[in-house]
C-alpha positions in Angstrom: -10.4 7.0 19.2 -10.9 7.1 23.1 -12.3 4.7 25.8 -15.2 7.8 25.5 -15.4 8.2 21.6 -16.0 4.4 20.5 -17.6 3.4 17.7 -18.8 0.2 15.5 -18.4 0.4 12.1 -20.8 -1.9 10.1 -19.9 -3.0 6.7 -22.3 -4.4 3.9 -22.1 -5.1 0.2 -20.5 -1.4 -0.8 -21.6 0.5 2.2 -20.4 1.3 5.7 -23.0 2.6 8.7 -21.7 3.7 12.0 -23.1 2.8 15.8 -22.1 4.7 19.1 -23.6 4.9 22.5 -25.8 1.6 21.4 -27.6 3.2 18.7 -27.4 3.9 14.8 -26.0 7.5 14.0 -29.0 8.7 11.9 -28.4 11.6 9.2 -31.6 13.3 8.4 -34.0 10.8 9.7 -32.2 8.0 8.4 -29.0 6.0 9.0 -25.9 7.4 8.0 -23.7 5.7 5.1 -21.0 6.1 3.1 -20.4 3.9 -0.2 -17.0 1.4 -0.1 -15.7 -0.4 -3.0 -16.2 -4.1 -0.8 -18.9 -6.7 -2.1 -20.5 -8.7 0.3 -17.9 -11.6 -0.9 -14.6 -9.7 0.1 -15.7 -8.2 3.7 -13.8 -11.3 5.6 -10.7 -10.3 4.0 -10.7 -6.7 5.1 -7.5 -5.8 7.3 -7.2 -2.7 9.5 -5.0 -0.7 11.2 -6.3 2.0 13.2 -4.6 5.7 14.4 -6.9 7.9 16.1 -9.4 9.4 13.9 -7.5 7.4 10.5 -8.1 3.7 9.4 -5.8 2.3 6.9 -7.9 -0.5 5.7 -6.6 -3.1 2.8 -8.0 -5.4 0.8 -6.3 -8.0 -2.4 -8.8 -6.5 -4.8 -8.5 -2.8 -4.2 -6.1 0.1 -3.8 -5.0 0.6 0.1 -7.9 3.0 1.7 -7.6 6.0 4.4 -11.2 6.2 6.3 -11.2 9.5 8.5 -13.4 10.7 10.8 -14.3 14.4 11.7 -17.6 14.3 13.4 -20.3 11.7 14.1 -21.7 11.9 10.5 -18.2 13.3 8.9 -16.8 10.0 7.5 -14.5 9.8 4.2 -13.3 6.6 2.5 -10.5 7.7 -0.5 -7.9 5.7 -1.8 -4.5 6.6 0.0 -2.3 9.0 -2.3 1.8 8.1 -1.8 3.8 10.6 -1.9 5.8 8.3 -3.8 6.9 4.3 -4.1 6.9 1.6 -3.5 8.4 -0.2 -6.2 9.1 -3.4 -7.8 12.6 -3.7 -8.7 14.3 -2.0 -11.6 13.9 -2.6 -15.2 16.9 -5.6 -16.0 16.0 -5.8 -19.5 16.7 -4.0 -22.8 13.1 -2.6 -22.8 12.8 1.1 -23.0 10.5 4.1 -21.9 10.1 7.6 -23.6 8.4 10.6 -22.1 6.6 13.0 -24.5 7.2 15.6 -22.6 8.6 16.1 -18.7 6.0 17.7 -17.2 2.0 17.9 -16.4 0.1 15.1 -19.1 2.2 12.7 -20.9 2.7 10.1 -22.8 4.9 7.2 -22.2 6.0 5.0 -24.4 7.6 1.7 -24.4 10.1 -0.1 -26.6 8.3 -3.5 -25.9 5.0 -5.1 -24.5 5.2 -3.4 -20.8 1.8 -2.1 -19.7 -2.1 -3.7 -18.9 -5.1 -1.6 -19.0 -5.1 -3.0 -14.8 -1.8 -0.6 -14.5 -4.4 2.6 -14.7 -3.3 4.5 -11.0 -0.4 2.8 -10.8 3.5 4.9 -10.5 6.2 5.2 -13.0 9.5 5.6 -11.7 12.3 7.3 -14.2 14.7 10.2 -15.0 14.4 11.2 -11.8 10.9 12.1 -12.1 7.8 9.9 -11.6 4.0 10.0 -12.7 0.9 8.1 -12.1 -1.0 5.9 -15.1 -4.2 7.5 -16.2 -5.3 5.9 -19.3 -4.1 3.0 -21.0 -3.8 3.2 -25.0 -1.7 -0.2 -25.6 1.0 -2.7 -24.2 3.7 0.1 -25.3 1.8 3.5 -24.7 0.1 4.9 -21.7 -1.2 8.6 -20.8 0.0 9.6 -17.4 0.5 12.7 -15.0 3.7 13.7 -13.9 4.3 13.9 -9.9 7.8 14.6 -9.5 8.9 16.5 -13.3 11.7 14.2 -15.7 14.7 15.6 -16.5 14.5 15.0 -20.0 12.5 12.8 -22.7 15.1 10.3 -23.5 14.9 6.6 -23.8 16.0 5.2 -20.8 15.8 1.5 -19.9 16.5 2.6 -15.9 13.1 2.3 -14.8 10.4 0.8 -12.2 7.0 0.2 -12.4 4.9 0.6 -9.0 4.4 -2.4 -6.6 0.6 -1.9 -5.4 -1.4 -2.5 -8.8 -4.5 -4.0 -10.5 -1.8 -5.8 -12.6 0.4 -6.7 -9.1 -1.9 -6.8 -6.6 -2.8 -4.7 -3.7 -1.9 -5.2 0.0 -3.9 -7.6 2.0 -2.8 -7.1 5.2 -1.7 -3.9 7.1 -0.6 -2.6 10.9 1.4 0.0 12.4 5.0 -0.6 14.1 7.7 1.8 15.4 6.2 4.8 14.0 5.9 3.3 10.6 3.1 1.8 8.7 3.2 -1.3 7.0 1.7 -3.3 4.4 2.4 -6.7 2.9 0.7 -9.7 1.0 0.1 -8.3 -2.6 -0.3 -11.2 -4.9 3.1 -11.1 -7.0 5.0 -10.4 -3.8 3.4 -12.2 -1.3 6.2 -12.7 0.9 7.5 -8.8 0.9 6.7 -6.1 3.6 6.7 -2.4 2.7 7.8 -0.5 5.9 6.2 3.5 5.0 9.5 6.2 6.0 9.3 6.8 10.0 6.8 8.8 11.2 5.4 9.6 8.0 2.7 6.9 6.7 2.0 7.7 3.5 5.8 8.1 2.3 7.4 5.1 0.8 10.6 6.5 -0.9 13.2 3.8 -0.1 16.5 4.5 0.9 19.7 3.9 4.0 18.9 6.2 6.0 17.5 5.5 9.6 14.3 7.2 8.5 13.6 5.6 5.2 11.4 3.6 3.7 12.0 -0.4 3.3 11.4 -2.9 1.2 11.7 -6.3 3.2 11.3 -9.7 1.5 10.9 -12.8 3.9 13.7 -15.8 2.4 12.4 -19.0 3.2 12.5 -22.6 0.8 8.5 -22.3 0.6 6.9 -19.1 -0.9 4.0 -18.2 1.4 1.6 -15.5 1.3 1.8 -13.2 4.2 -1.8 -13.4 6.0 -1.6 -11.0 8.6 1.2 -8.4 10.7 0.5 -8.1 14.2 3.0 -5.6 16.7 4.1 -6.4 19.5 7.7 -6.1 21.0 8.2 -7.2 17.5 6.6 -7.3 14.3 4.8 -10.6 13.8 4.1 -11.9 10.8 1.8 -14.8 9.8 2.0 -16.6 6.3 0.1 -19.4 5.2 3.4 -21.9 6.4 5.0 -20.2 9.2 5.1 -17.6 11.6 8.0 -15.0 12.3 9.2 -11.9 14.0 10.7 -9.0 12.3 12.8 -6.7 14.9 16.4 -4.8 14.8 19.7 -6.4 15.5 20.4 -4.2 19.0 18.6 -5.0 21.5 15.5 -2.3 22.0 16.5 -0.5 18.9 14.6 1.0 16.3 14.4 -1.1 12.9 16.5 1.0 9.9 17.4 0.0 6.7 20.6 -1.2 7.9 19.3 -3.4 10.9 16.5 -5.3 10.4 15.9 -8.9 11.0 13.5 -11.7 10.1 13.4 -14.9 12.2 11.3 -18.1 12.0 9.5 -18.8 15.4 7.5 -21.6 14.2 5.8 -23.4 11.6 2.2 -23.7 12.1 0.7 -21.6 9.2 
């Protein structure tokens, strides 16, 4: 947090412990500990980005989480509840989605196989509304809770599913860059980067305004997964096949949806 408030965090098999001032933080006479979803075999794949008392943690097998501290023995680890997005590209097939209602808990029915059991917790957006899937019934039917009410109960082909899920994979990398929180490295989109809205780290609502969130895919002759992100004067993106930098097209300008530029720097991987 600062030069005088520093901690060491010990992650083990589904737990986290805390150390400060050359000792282990205690609670009730024993080591203070919180539970985590991370198994021993997964620990070395954890990536994190910190802002004061908040640390964002990523692992490809788990939804991105937020670690918060409010005291020496007051730490919480929760899934990030994004305001909106990010999403995959809009549906381009003839498959329709139809909600049973416009608000609250609704059943969403697809005209062809669309859903998977690993979609629980995934966002779905259509008819100027969005919902989070809470239960899987079949490949053509799920239950969801609306986060923004649907306009109607019509069958529509213009819909999109969330980019982060157990089906498509969760981001494996995270970093801050120019007042944005950046995620990358999902299973389905290994070369895609997801930038939050400027100054609103958990809002992934994309658009064309300067402060809107962005989704950017590296165009290269090979599809090499993003392995790390590092914020310097530019955002450095390391993939298995090369290193790239992301910046604005103007000198010292902040990145926006209309000026983002990515350049390959080397091919070390």
